[in-house]
Biopython code that builds the backbone (N, CA, C, O; Angstrom):
import numpy as np
from Bio.PDB.StructureBuilder import StructureBuilder

atoms = [
    (1, "MET", "N", (-20.589, -16.320, 0.475)),
    (1, "MET", "CA", (-20.080, -17.264, 1.331)),
    (1, "MET", "C", (-18.597, -17.051, 1.597)),
    (1, "MET", "O", (-17.773, -16.911, 0.693)),
    (2, "ASN", "N", (-18.298, -17.034, 2.957)),
    (2, "ASN", "CA", (-16.966, -16.741, 3.314)),
    (2, "ASN", "C", (-16.367, -18.064, 3.908)),
    (2, "ASN", "O", (-16.791, -18.579, 4.942)),
    (3, "ILE", "N", (-15.338, -18.561, 3.149)),
    (3, "ILE", "CA", (-14.597, -19.846, 3.602)),
    (3, "ILE", "C", (-13.248, -19.484, 4.087)),
    (3, "ILE", "O", (-12.529, -18.825, 3.335)),
    (4, "LEU", "N", (-12.810, -19.845, 5.281)),
    (4, "LEU", "CA", (-11.476, -19.658, 5.791)),
    (4, "LEU", "C", (-10.791, -20.909, 5.648)),
    (4, "LEU", "O", (-11.305, -21.987, 5.948)),
    (5, "LEU", "N", (-9.545, -20.760, 5.154)),
    (5, "LEU", "CA", (-8.669, -21.980, 5.005)),
    (5, "LEU", "C", (-8.192, -22.358, 6.441)),
    (5, "LEU", "O", (-7.544, -21.573, 7.133)),
    (6, "GLN", "N", (-8.515, -23.480, 6.802)),
    (6, "GLN", "CA", (-7.964, -23.878, 8.184)),
    (6, "GLN", "C", (-6.692, -24.522, 8.164)),
    (6, "GLN", "O", (-5.936, -24.416, 9.130)),
    (7, "ASP", "N", (-6.375, -25.208, 7.105)),
    (7, "ASP", "CA", (-5.197, -25.990, 7.048)),
    (7, "ASP", "C", (-4.299, -25.285, 6.066)),
    (7, "ASP", "O", (-4.541, -25.469, 4.873)),
    (8, "LYS", "N", (-3.256, -24.472, 6.417)),
    (8, "LYS", "CA", (-2.393, -23.803, 5.445)),
    (8, "LYS", "C", (-1.558, -24.713, 4.777)),
    (8, "LYS", "O", (-1.135, -24.390, 3.668)),
    (9, "SER", "N", (-1.236, -25.844, 5.284)),
    (9, "SER", "CA", (-0.371, -26.796, 4.577)),
    (9, "SER", "C", (-1.050, -27.251, 3.264)),
    (9, "SER", "O", (-0.355, -27.522, 2.285)),
    (10, "LEU", "N", (-2.342, -27.336, 3.230)),
    (10, "LEU", "CA", (-3.018, -27.690, 2.007)),
    (10, "LEU", "C", (-2.805, -26.760, 0.938)),
    (10, "LEU", "O", (-2.649, -27.186, -0.206)),
    (11, "ALA", "N", (-2.780, -25.503, 1.198)),
    (11, "ALA", "CA", (-2.414, -24.362, 0.153)),
    (11, "ALA", "C", (-1.031, -24.523, -0.279)),
    (11, "ALA", "O", (-0.769, -24.445, -1.479)),
    (12, "GLU", "N", (-0.081, -24.750, 0.624)),
    (12, "GLU", "CA", (1.308, -24.941, 0.313)),
    (12, "GLU", "C", (1.456, -26.190, -0.626)),
    (12, "GLU", "O", (2.364, -26.186, -1.458)),
    (13, "GLU", "N", (0.696, -27.143, -0.539)),
    (13, "GLU", "CA", (0.765, -28.326, -1.307)),
    (13, "GLU", "C", (0.317, -28.065, -2.737)),
    (13, "GLU", "O", (0.834, -28.564, -3.737)),
    (14, "VAL", "N", (-0.752, -27.187, -2.709)),
    (14, "VAL", "CA", (-1.495, -26.889, -4.087)),
    (14, "VAL", "C", (-0.897, -25.764, -4.907)),
    (14, "VAL", "O", (-0.895, -25.769, -6.138)),
    (15, "ILE", "N", (-0.373, -24.768, -4.130)),
    (15, "ILE", "CA", (0.207, -23.644, -4.820)),
    (15, "ILE", "C", (1.768, -23.703, -4.725)),
    (15, "ILE", "O", (2.296, -23.698, -3.613)),
    (16, "PRO", "N", (2.445, -23.754, -5.759)),
    (16, "PRO", "CA", (3.883, -24.029, -5.756)),
    (16, "PRO", "C", (4.541, -22.656, -5.304)),
    (16, "PRO", "O", (4.001, -21.578, -5.554)),
    (17, "SER", "N", (5.709, -22.763, -4.640)),
    (17, "SER", "CA", (6.460, -21.650, -4.216)),
    (17, "SER", "C", (7.397, -21.420, -5.411)),
    (17, "SER", "O", (8.160, -22.280, -5.852)),
    (18, "LEU", "N", (7.266, -20.196, -5.882)),
    (18, "LEU", "CA", (8.037, -19.736, -7.066)),
    (18, "LEU", "C", (9.384, -19.063, -6.704)),
    (18, "LEU", "O", (10.306, -18.956, -7.513)),
    (19, "ILE", "N", (9.423, -18.643, -5.503)),
    (19, "ILE", "CA", (10.619, -17.731, -4.940)),
    (19, "ILE", "C", (11.100, -18.599, -3.785)),
    (19, "ILE", "O", (10.357, -19.042, -2.910)),
    (20, "ASP", "N", (12.422, -18.803, -3.865)),
    (20, "ASP", "CA", (13.026, -19.392, -2.725)),
    (20, "ASP", "C", (13.462, -18.413, -1.608)),
    (20, "ASP", "O", (13.402, -17.200, -1.804)),
    (21, "ASP", "N", (13.886, -18.915, -0.473)),
    (21, "ASP", "CA", (14.081, -18.083, 0.663)),
    (21, "ASP", "C", (15.247, -16.979, 0.314)),
    (21, "ASP", "O", (15.149, -15.813, 0.696)),
    (22, "ASN", "N", (16.185, -17.388, -0.330)),
    (22, "ASN", "CA", (17.286, -16.516, -0.714)),
    (22, "ASN", "C", (16.860, -15.314, -1.583)),
    (22, "ASN", "O", (17.188, -14.143, -1.387)),
    (23, "THR", "N", (16.085, -15.782, -2.564)),
    (23, "THR", "CA", (15.464, -14.707, -3.388)),
    (23, "THR", "C", (14.503, -13.732, -2.802)),
    (23, "THR", "O", (14.474, -12.536, -3.093)),
    (24, "ASN", "N", (13.698, -14.347, -1.931)),
    (24, "ASN", "CA", (12.797, -13.498, -1.050)),
    (24, "ASN", "C", (13.594, -12.532, -0.236)),
    (24, "ASN", "O", (13.209, -11.370, -0.109)),
    (25, "GLN", "N", (14.626, -12.945, 0.286)),
    (25, "GLN", "CA", (15.584, -12.157, 1.227)),
    (25, "GLN", "C", (16.018, -10.914, 0.388)),
    (25, "GLN", "O", (15.909, -9.754, 0.786)),
    (26, "LEU", "N", (16.518, -11.292, -0.810)),
    (26, "LEU", "CA", (17.110, -10.152, -1.810)),
    (26, "LEU", "C", (15.999, -9.159, -2.124)),
    (26, "LEU", "O", (16.281, -7.963, -2.198)),
    (27, "LEU", "N", (14.702, -9.603, -2.320)),
    (27, "LEU", "CA", (13.646, -8.766, -2.793)),
    (27, "LEU", "C", (13.076, -7.999, -1.709)),
    (27, "LEU", "O", (12.410, -7.005, -1.996)),
    (28, "THR", "N", (13.263, -8.357, -0.390)),
    (28, "THR", "CA", (12.670, -7.647, 0.775)),
    (28, "THR", "C", (13.741, -6.900, 1.592)),
    (28, "THR", "O", (13.378, -6.257, 2.577)),
    (29, "ASN", "N", (14.977, -6.946, 1.257)),
    (29, "ASN", "CA", (16.098, -6.214, 1.960)),
    (29, "ASN", "C", (15.625, -4.746, 1.766)),
    (29, "ASN", "O", (15.018, -4.394, 0.755)),
    (30, "ILE", "N", (15.929, -3.928, 2.769)),
    (30, "ILE", "CA", (15.760, -2.518, 2.714)),
    (30, "ILE", "C", (16.969, -1.920, 2.024)),
    (30, "ILE", "O", (18.129, -2.048, 2.415)),
    (31, "PRO", "N", (16.545, -1.216, 0.895)),
    (31, "PRO", "CA", (17.596, -0.619, 0.158)),
    (31, "PRO", "C", (18.432, 0.440, 0.706)),
    (31, "PRO", "O", (17.956, 1.164, 1.581)),
    (32, "SER", "N", (19.638, 0.616, 0.288)),
    (32, "SER", "CA", (20.627, 1.748, 0.794)),
    (32, "SER", "C", (20.118, 2.966, -0.059)),
    (32, "SER", "O", (19.498, 2.854, -1.116)),
    (33, "ARG", "N", (20.465, 4.129, 0.545)),
    (33, "ARG", "CA", (20.197, 5.430, -0.071)),
    (33, "ARG", "C", (20.919, 5.382, -1.478)),
    (33, "ARG", "O", (20.364, 5.871, -2.462)),
    (34, "GLU", "N", (22.010, 4.860, -1.549)),
    (34, "GLU", "CA", (22.809, 4.752, -2.748)),
    (34, "GLU", "C", (22.166, 3.972, -3.813)),
    (34, "GLU", "O", (22.208, 4.377, -4.975)),
    (35, "LYS", "N", (21.554, 2.841, -3.482)),
    (35, "LYS", "CA", (20.772, 1.863, -4.261)),
    (35, "LYS", "C", (19.480, 2.592, -4.898)),
    (35, "LYS", "O", (19.149, 2.454, -6.076)),
    (36, "ILE", "N", (18.798, 3.386, -3.956)),
    (36, "ILE", "CA", (17.765, 4.026, -4.370)),
    (36, "ILE", "C", (18.141, 5.148, -5.401)),
    (36, "ILE", "O", (17.358, 5.352, -6.329)),
    (37, "LYS", "N", (19.246, 5.860, -5.299)),
    (37, "LYS", "CA", (19.659, 6.854, -6.272)),
    (37, "LYS", "C", (20.066, 6.267, -7.580)),
    (37, "LYS", "O", (19.765, 6.816, -8.640)),
    (38, "ASN", "N", (20.784, 5.100, -7.515)),
    (38, "ASN", "CA", (21.080, 4.236, -8.638)),
    (38, "ASN", "C", (19.848, 3.898, -9.548)),
    (38, "ASN", "O", (19.863, 3.980, -10.776)),
    (39, "VAL", "N", (18.788, 3.510, -8.793)),
    (39, "VAL", "CA", (17.602, 3.058, -9.443)),
    (39, "VAL", "C", (16.842, 4.256, -10.146)),
    (39, "VAL", "O", (16.282, 4.104, -11.232)),
    (40, "VAL", "N", (16.857, 5.396, -9.493)),
    (40, "VAL", "CA", (16.195, 6.548, -9.971)),
    (40, "VAL", "C", (16.976, 7.057, -11.152)),
    (40, "VAL", "O", (16.356, 7.551, -12.095)),
    (41, "PHE", "N", (18.264, 6.976, -11.174)),
    (41, "PHE", "CA", (19.079, 7.406, -12.230)),
    (41, "PHE", "C", (19.071, 6.303, -13.499)),
    (41, "PHE", "O", (19.412, 6.599, -14.644)),
    (42, "ASP", "N", (18.695, 5.204, -13.143)),
    (42, "ASP", "CA", (18.518, 4.134, -14.328)),
    (42, "ASP", "C", (17.131, 4.320, -15.007)),
    (42, "ASP", "O", (16.880, 3.725, -16.056)),
    (43, "LEU", "N", (16.250, 5.126, -14.423)),
    (43, "LEU", "CA", (14.869, 5.212, -15.043)),
    (43, "LEU", "C", (15.044, 5.976, -16.358)),
    (43, "LEU", "O", (15.958, 6.766, -16.593)),
    (44, "ASN", "N", (14.033, 5.634, -17.197)),
    (44, "ASN", "CA", (13.889, 6.308, -18.510)),
    (44, "ASN", "C", (13.575, 7.738, -18.257)),
    (44, "ASN", "O", (12.607, 8.032, -17.556)),
    (45, "ILE", "N", (14.352, 8.659, -18.799)),
    (45, "ILE", "CA", (14.070, 10.052, -18.553)),
    (45, "ILE", "C", (12.795, 10.646, -19.161)),
    (45, "ILE", "O", (12.264, 11.685, -18.771)),
    (46, "ASP", "N", (12.337, 9.817, -20.227)),
    (46, "ASP", "CA", (11.133, 10.265, -20.999)),
    (46, "ASP", "C", (9.863, 9.638, -20.255)),
    (46, "ASP", "O", (8.733, 10.055, -20.509)),
    (47, "GLY", "N", (10.077, 8.690, -19.391)),
    (47, "GLY", "CA", (8.949, 8.153, -18.745)),
    (47, "GLY", "C", (8.315, 8.975, -17.581)),
    (47, "GLY", "O", (8.955, 9.800, -16.929)),
    (48, "ALA", "N", (7.125, 8.706, -17.397)),
    (48, "ALA", "CA", (6.391, 9.309, -16.329)),
    (48, "ALA", "C", (5.667, 8.317, -15.452)),
    (48, "ALA", "O", (5.230, 7.274, -15.939)),
    (49, "PHE", "N", (5.520, 8.618, -14.128)),
    (49, "PHE", "CA", (4.847, 7.644, -13.264)),
    (49, "PHE", "C", (3.341, 7.653, -13.403)),
    (49, "PHE", "O", (2.674, 6.672, -13.073)),
    (50, "GLY", "N", (2.831, 8.699, -13.866)),
    (50, "GLY", "CA", (1.450, 8.836, -13.987)),
    (50, "GLY", "C", (1.104, 10.262, -14.566)),
    (50, "GLY", "O", (1.993, 11.106, -14.682)),
    (51, "PRO", "N", (-0.137, 10.505, -14.910)),
    (51, "PRO", "CA", (-0.427, 11.713, -15.725)),
    (51, "PRO", "C", (-0.195, 12.980, -14.810)),
    (51, "PRO", "O", (0.128, 14.028, -15.369)),
    (52, "ASN", "N", (-0.326, 12.951, -13.579)),
    (52, "ASN", "CA", (-0.244, 14.075, -12.672)),
    (52, "ASN", "C", (1.012, 14.030, -11.884)),
    (52, "ASN", "O", (1.049, 14.671, -10.834)),
    (53, "VAL", "N", (2.111, 13.304, -12.290)),
    (53, "VAL", "CA", (3.270, 13.052, -11.449)),
    (53, "VAL", "C", (4.418, 13.563, -12.210)),
    (53, "VAL", "O", (4.385, 13.537, -13.440)),
    (54, "PHE", "N", (5.454, 14.035, -11.555)),
    (54, "PHE", "CA", (6.618, 14.333, -12.344)),
    (54, "PHE", "C", (7.306, 13.164, -12.819)),
    (54, "PHE", "O", (7.244, 12.121, -12.169)),
    (55, "GLY", "N", (8.025, 13.247, -14.006)),
    (55, "GLY", "CA", (8.682, 12.144, -14.567)),
    (55, "GLY", "C", (10.087, 11.985, -14.105)),
    (55, "GLY", "O", (10.579, 12.842, -13.371)),
    (56, "ALA", "N", (10.705, 11.034, -14.455)),
    (56, "ALA", "CA", (12.110, 10.536, -14.046)),
    (56, "ALA", "C", (13.006, 11.798, -14.351)),
    (56, "ALA", "O", (13.826, 12.170, -13.512)),
    (57, "CYS", "N", (12.859, 12.411, -15.472)),
    (57, "CYS", "CA", (13.775, 13.444, -15.746)),
    (57, "CYS", "C", (13.713, 14.551, -14.781)),
    (57, "CYS", "O", (14.749, 15.106, -14.415)),
    (58, "SER", "N", (12.551, 14.903, -14.349)),
    (58, "SER", "CA", (12.429, 15.974, -13.226)),
    (58, "SER", "C", (13.126, 15.627, -11.905)),
    (58, "SER", "O", (13.840, 16.384, -11.247)),
    (59, "ILE", "N", (12.784, 14.282, -11.609)),
    (59, "ILE", "CA", (13.478, 13.843, -10.361)),
    (59, "ILE", "C", (15.044, 13.838, -10.383)),
    (59, "ILE", "O", (15.740, 14.248, -9.453)),
    (60, "GLN", "N", (15.512, 13.322, -11.565)),
    (60, "GLN", "CA", (16.996, 13.305, -11.692)),
    (60, "GLN", "C", (17.538, 14.764, -11.767)),
    (60, "GLN", "O", (18.595, 15.053, -11.207)),
    (61, "THR", "N", (16.833, 15.654, -12.437)),
    (61, "THR", "CA", (17.365, 16.933, -12.510)),
    (61, "THR", "C", (17.545, 17.664, -11.237)),
    (61, "THR", "O", (18.522, 18.369, -10.986)),
    (62, "TYR", "N", (16.454, 17.433, -10.381)),
    (62, "TYR", "CA", (16.402, 18.105, -9.081)),
    (62, "TYR", "C", (16.693, 17.249, -7.948)),
    (62, "TYR", "O", (16.261, 17.536, -6.832)),
    (63, "TRP", "N", (17.398, 16.215, -8.160)),
    (63, "TRP", "CA", (17.808, 15.269, -7.083)),
    (63, "TRP", "C", (18.427, 15.967, -5.892)),
    (63, "TRP", "O", (18.157, 15.589, -4.752)),
    (64, "ASP", "N", (19.208, 16.923, -6.114)),
    (64, "ASP", "CA", (19.817, 17.476, -4.840)),
    (64, "ASP", "C", (18.713, 18.045, -3.950)),
    (64, "ASP", "O", (18.871, 18.067, -2.730)),
    (65, "ILE", "N", (17.606, 18.503, -4.520)),
    (65, "ILE", "CA", (16.526, 19.053, -3.801)),
    (65, "ILE", "C", (15.643, 18.099, -3.170)),
    (65, "ILE", "O", (15.281, 18.229, -2.001)),
    (66, "VAL", "N", (15.232, 16.994, -4.030)),
    (66, "VAL", "CA", (14.246, 16.016, -3.683)),
    (66, "VAL", "C", (14.632, 14.709, -3.143)),
    (66, "VAL", "O", (13.785, 13.904, -2.755)),
    (67, "HIS", "N", (16.059, 14.450, -3.104)),
    (67, "HIS", "CA", (16.568, 13.107, -2.885)),
    (67, "HIS", "C", (16.020, 12.695, -1.374)),
    (67, "HIS", "O", (15.588, 11.555, -1.208)),
    (68, "LYS", "N", (16.041, 13.537, -0.399)),
    (68, "LYS", "CA", (15.709, 13.115, 0.878)),
    (68, "LYS", "C", (14.196, 12.624, 0.946)),
    (68, "LYS", "O", (13.897, 11.625, 1.601)),
    (69, "ASP", "N", (13.270, 13.358, 0.251)),
    (69, "ASP", "CA", (11.919, 12.933, 0.168)),
    (69, "ASP", "C", (11.695, 11.563, -0.551)),
    (69, "ASP", "O", (10.939, 10.686, -0.134)),
    (70, "VAL", "N", (12.443, 11.497, -1.671)),
    (70, "VAL", "CA", (12.294, 10.249, -2.490)),
    (70, "VAL", "C", (12.893, 9.148, -1.667)),
    (70, "VAL", "O", (12.217, 8.128, -1.531)),
    (71, "GLU", "N", (14.026, 9.217, -1.122)),
    (71, "GLU", "CA", (14.580, 8.145, -0.283)),
    (71, "GLU", "C", (13.706, 7.808, 0.839)),
    (71, "GLU", "O", (13.498, 6.618, 1.075)),
    (72, "ASN", "N", (13.122, 8.800, 1.621)),
    (72, "ASN", "CA", (12.255, 8.418, 2.708)),
    (72, "ASN", "C", (10.981, 7.784, 2.352)),
    (72, "ASN", "O", (10.502, 6.986, 3.158)),
    (73, "VAL", "N", (10.331, 8.043, 1.190)),
    (73, "VAL", "CA", (9.270, 7.343, 0.678)),
    (73, "VAL", "C", (9.570, 5.972, 0.407)),
    (73, "VAL", "O", (8.769, 5.116, 0.779)),
    (74, "VAL", "N", (10.683, 5.630, -0.230)),
    (74, "VAL", "CA", (10.990, 4.325, -0.581)),
    (74, "VAL", "C", (11.359, 3.534, 0.816)),
    (74, "VAL", "O", (10.853, 2.439, 1.062)),
    (75, "LEU", "N", (12.120, 4.065, 1.553)),
    (75, "LEU", "CA", (12.370, 3.305, 2.909)),
    (75, "LEU", "C", (11.292, 3.133, 3.699)),
    (75, "LEU", "O", (11.225, 2.146, 4.431)),
    (76, "GLU", "N", (10.289, 4.085, 3.655)),
    (76, "GLU", "CA", (8.949, 3.987, 4.529)),
    (76, "GLU", "C", (8.143, 2.694, 3.764)),
    (76, "GLU", "O", (7.536, 1.874, 4.452)),
    (77, "PHE", "N", (8.186, 2.603, 2.499)),
    (77, "PHE", "CA", (7.495, 1.522, 1.845)),
    (77, "PHE", "C", (8.110, 0.204, 2.491)),
    (77, "PHE", "O", (7.435, -0.653, 3.062)),
    (78, "PHE", "N", (9.367, 0.170, 2.333)),
    (78, "PHE", "CA", (9.987, -1.168, 2.712)),
    (78, "PHE", "C", (9.923, -1.450, 4.339)),
    (78, "PHE", "O", (10.023, -2.600, 4.768)),
    (79, "THR", "N", (9.760, -0.391, 5.150)),
    (79, "THR", "CA", (9.734, -0.751, 6.547)),
    (79, "THR", "C", (8.244, -0.813, 7.004)),
    (79, "THR", "O", (7.968, -1.348, 8.077)),
    (80, "THR", "N", (7.266, -0.265, 6.193)),
    (80, "THR", "CA", (5.873, -0.387, 6.821)),
    (80, "THR", "C", (5.067, -1.049, 5.879)),
    (80, "THR", "O", (4.004, -1.506, 6.299)),
    (81, "SER", "N", (5.374, -1.209, 4.588)),
    (81, "SER", "CA", (4.596, -1.918, 3.589)),
    (81, "SER", "C", (3.242, -1.306, 3.474)),
    (81, "SER", "O", (2.423, -1.763, 2.676)),
]
sb = StructureBuilder()
sb.init_structure("model")
sb.init_model(0)
sb.init_chain("A")
sb.init_seg("    ")
for serial, (resi, resn, name, xyz) in enumerate(atoms, 1):
    if name == "N":
        sb.init_residue(resn, " ", resi, " ")
    sb.init_atom(name, np.array(xyz, "f"), 0.0, 1.0, " ", f" {name:<3s}", serial, name[0])
structure = sb.get_structure()
């Protein structure tokens, strides 16, 4: 059975908003390339994103080579979701 919610205000009354507009703006701002680099270099160097993916240490070590690709992927995520 497929039920569509016709009155969105009902959902807003029942489900509390946990993030205010200011926080939402901070979370959805497109990050600068400098911010992306800072986040990458704050990652645990011993951590890996998945079993078949390069870890943070590899990305940090080869940043000069891969930074444009990493930055573009992050920026694409924020601009196209």
